[in-house]
C-alpha positions as CSV (number, residue, x, y, z in Angstrom):
1,M,0.0,-0.1,0.1
2,P,1.2,3.5,-0.9
3,K,2.3,5.6,2.1
4,L,0.4,9.0,2.5
5,N,1.5,12.1,4.3
6,L,-1.1,14.3,5.0
7,T,-1.9,17.6,6.5
8,L,-5.1,18.8,7.3
9,Q,-5.9,22.8,7.6
10,L,-9.0,24.4,8.6
11,A,-9.8,27.5,7.9
12,S,-13.3,27.5,7.7
13,E,-15.9,28.5,10.3
14,Q,-18.2,25.8,8.8
15,S,-19.4,23.0,11.1
16,S,-19.6,19.4,10.5
17,I,-15.9,19.5,8.5
18,P,-14.6,15.3,8.4
19,S,-11.6,14.3,10.9
20,A,-8.3,14.1,9.6
21,K,-9.0,10.2,9.6
22,E,-11.6,10.4,7.6
23,F,-9.7,12.5,5.1
24,R,-6.6,9.9,5.5
25,Q,-9.2,6.9,4.5
26,W,-10.8,8.5,1.5
27,A,-7.2,9.5,0.2
28,N,-5.5,6.4,0.7
29,A,-8.7,4.3,-1.6
30,S,-7.4,6.3,-4.3
31,L,-3.6,6.3,-4.1
32,R,-1.7,4.7,-6.1
33,V,2.2,5.7,-5.2
34,D,3.4,7.5,-1.7
35,T,1.8,10.8,-1.7
36,E,2.6,13.9,0.5
37,V,-0.9,16.1,0.5
38,T,-2.2,19.2,2.7
39,F,-5.8,19.5,2.5
40,R,-7.0,22.9,3.1
41,I,-10.5,23.4,4.1
42,V,-11.7,27.1,3.2
43,D,-14.4,29.6,3.7
44,K,-16.1,31.0,0.4
45,A,-14.0,34.1,0.2
46,E,-10.5,32.1,0.2
47,G,-12.0,29.9,-2.2
48,R,-13.4,32.6,-4.6
49,A,-9.6,34.3,-4.2
50,L,-8.1,31.0,-5.0
51,N,-10.1,30.2,-7.6
52,L,-9.7,33.6,-9.6
53,A,-5.9,34.0,-8.8
54,Y,-5.5,30.3,-10.2
55,R,-8.2,29.6,-12.6
56,A,-9.5,33.1,-13.4
57,K,-13.2,32.4,-12.5
58,D,-14.5,34.8,-10.2
59,Y,-16.7,32.3,-7.5
60,A,-15.9,29.9,-4.8
61,T,-15.7,26.0,-6.5
62,N,-16.0,22.9,-4.4
63,V,-12.6,21.9,-4.9
64,L,-9.1,23.0,-6.3
65,T,-6.1,20.6,-6.7
66,F,-2.5,22.1,-7.1
67,P,0.0,19.6,-8.0
68,L,3.6,20.0,-6.7
69,S,5.1,17.2,-8.3
70,D,4.4,14.0,-10.4
71,E,4.6,10.3,-10.0
72,P,6.5,8.6,-8.6
73,H,6.2,10.4,-5.3
74,L,3.1,13.1,-5.5
75,M,3.0,16.1,-3.7
76,G,0.3,18.6,-3.6
77,D,-2.5,20.6,-2.2
78,I,-6.3,20.3,-2.2
79,V,-8.3,23.3,-1.1
80,I,-12.1,22.2,-0.2
81,C,-14.4,25.0,-0.1
82,A,-16.8,24.0,3.0
83,P,-19.5,25.9,2.2
84,V,-20.0,25.0,-1.2
85,V,-20.0,21.5,-0.4
86,A,-22.6,21.5,2.2
87,A,-24.8,23.8,-0.5
88,E,-23.8,21.0,-3.3
89,A,-24.7,18.0,-0.9
90,I,-28.0,19.7,0.0
91,A,-29.1,20.3,-3.5
92,Q,-27.5,17.1,-5.1
93,G,-29.4,15.2,-2.1
94,K,-26.1,13.4,-0.7
95,S,-25.0,13.4,2.8
96,L,-22.0,16.1,3.6
97,T,-19.8,12.9,4.0
98,A,-20.5,11.4,1.2
99,H,-19.7,14.6,-0.9
100,Y,-16.6,15.2,1.0
101,A,-15.4,11.8,0.3
102,H,-16.0,12.2,-3.3
103,L,-14.3,15.6,-3.6
104,T,-11.5,14.1,-1.6
105,V,-11.2,11.0,-4.3
106,H,-11.4,13.7,-7.0
107,G,-8.8,15.7,-5.6
108,I,-6.3,13.0,-5.3
109,L,-7.1,11.3,-8.9
110,H,-6.0,15.2,-10.0
111,L,-2.9,15.0,-8.2
112,H,-2.4,11.3,-10.1
113,G,-2.8,13.4,-13.8
114,Y,-6.4,12.7,-14.5
115,D,-8.3,15.3,-15.7
116,H,-12.0,15.7,-17.2
117,E,-11.7,18.6,-19.6
118,I,-11.6,16.3,-22.8
119,E,-14.9,14.0,-22.8
120,A,-13.0,10.7,-22.9
121,Q,-10.7,11.6,-19.9
122,A,-14.1,12.7,-18.0
123,E,-15.1,9.4,-18.5
124,L,-12.4,7.7,-17.4
125,M,-11.4,9.8,-14.1
126,E,-15.6,9.7,-13.2
127,S,-15.6,5.6,-13.5
128,L,-12.7,5.5,-11.3
129,E,-13.9,7.7,-8.4
130,T,-17.2,5.6,-8.9
131,A,-15.3,2.7,-8.3
132,I,-13.4,4.0,-5.4
133,M,-16.8,5.7,-3.8
134,S,-18.4,1.9,-4.0
135,K,-15.1,0.3,-2.4
136,L,-15.6,2.9,0.4
137,G,-19.1,2.0,0.6
138,Y,-20.7,5.0,-1.0
139,A,-23.2,5.3,-3.8
140,D,-22.2,6.8,-7.4
141,P,-21.4,10.1,-7.0
142,Y,-22.8,11.3,-10.1
143,L,-26.1,9.9,-9.7
144,I,-28.5,12.6,-8.6
145,T,-31.0,11.1,-6.0
146,E,-34.7,11.9,-6.6
147,G,-36.0,15.1,-5.1
148,A,-33.0,16.9,-5.5
149,N,-32.7,20.3,-6.8
């Protein structure tokens, strides 16, 4: 099993943020190689500022991944915007924990070099996410439940 060095930074006032143990479990399920990652959980102001600075998009997004090195030893930062995650979980009819798990898996796959800008790459990445989430005991993250907005 690949080694994981995980740091969790909490920079959000949002309640119900998962524990470092949970982030570690979700990240471990997604790893192929030794990885050093910092998860930073932020509020909307920081999420928006980072998205604007690095992607030229003026809104807070759910997850941003900043790879610092490639395989064989991955290093990077993953920023998750807690208020966006909470709102999306409600809108999509998912548990908050399941949505955090999905975004953790999604971010780790980005560190591995997966992307979703091209349809074929998106399909591959989504199938990997679905398989990892199933292994973790969660439903397909791309299924929107009945009654979700």
